[in-house]
Residue, then its C-alpha position, 0 to 999 in steps of 0.5 A: m446508505p453512504i457513511q456520514r461525517e457525524d457517523a464516523d469515529i476515526k481514530l487512525i488514518a492510513i495512507d497510501m504513498d505513490g498516487t496518494l500522499l505523494n504528487d507526481e514529483q514524488l514529494i509530500p505537498e506541504e498542505n498534506r503535511r499540515a493536515i497530518k500534523e493537525a490530525e496527530a495534534k488531535g490524537i489521531h494515529v496516521v500510518i503510512s501504508t505503502g507498497r514500497t519497502l522501508m528502504t524506498c520509503r524511510e526518508l519520506a516516512e521520517s520526514l513526517e515525524l510520525s508517532s505510530f506504525l509504518i506498514t511496507a511492502n503491502g503489508s509484509e512488514i509492520w514497523d513501529s515509530n522507531f523503525e523497529l520491525v514488528e512483524r514480517k511475512l515472507l514470500h516463499t522462495d519456491h513461488i519466487q522461482k515460478l515468478w521469475d520463470l514466468r517473467n522469463k517466459h514473457n520477457t517482461n520488465f520486473w522488480a522484486s523486493t528482498v529484506d535488504r534490496v530492491w532487484r531491478g534489471e538484475f536478479p540473484e543466481t541463487i534465489t534461496d540465499h535471500q528473504w523475499l517480500k514481493f514480486g512485480f511485473e511491469i507490462e505496457d501491453d495489455d494482452v501480455r499483462n492479462e495473459v501474465l495475470k491469467e497464469l498467476k491467478e491459477n496459483k491460489e497461494l499468492e495475493i495479487t494486486n497492483s500499484s499502477p494500471i500497467n503493473i502487477e504486484v505479488n505477495a504471499l497469500g493473506i498479506n494485504k494492507a487491510a490484514a496489516l491494518a487490523k493488526v495495528s488497530e488491535k495493538l492500539g486498542f480499536t477495530m478497522e471501524n475506526v480507521m480511515a484508509m485512502g489510496d489509489s490502486l488495487n493494492d489499496i482496495a482491501m484496506i479501503e474496503k475494510a475501513g470504517v471510511g474508505v477514500a479513493m483518490g481523484n486519480a484512482q483506478d475506477i474500481v477503487k473509486e467504486t469500492a470507496d465511501w468517498v472520492t477526494d481530490v487528485n494527488t497533485e491537488n492535495g486530495v489527502a489534505k482535503a479528505i483529512r480536513h473533511w473527515v477529521l478536522 
């Protein structure tokens, strides 16, 4: 039976960024900002939970002036409200080497995140000189992408998701937004039952599934909508604000 509004005891709202909080111009709509402020005024914790690294989301996160935690790189890192590191889980350099070899085998577009840089187009000669958070493939060709996915899934030490239908994101096993949110919830004194999580892609499924209320964006991938308790409007029509107003305000 679908969860009802009156049954929801939401103490934390977890929000993905790309395709969710942000519109297609990569900006936070004012209506989303207002709803977040109103939720915080009610004592609700608001946590950005993104696949982005701190480097690529900090300016946007700072503009919200949130007083809670921030989850980055699909859960590889948890930061406090002062952007001090709470926890970090790295992807082993042996895995990075294999992912790089796989990228070269199929000649795909890629990006990779270390703790201090996002690598695109170029890659370091010595992988072991860096601390790695995430590796991503961007593959337009369905057949090539499926072949890469098939090879990746043979490695049982990796967490494999996506943040758009044409990419593949790889983290260390056990690293996902749900696991990070569970830790944040515990620190704040409640459980995932008290969380409303919203997103649009495979890297959001775990938190949408584990949250007390899981919300998919109107523009979400079909499997995300099937997993969610509720589907809100698209990211270009203030879907985040509409979900907050429906469930919390």
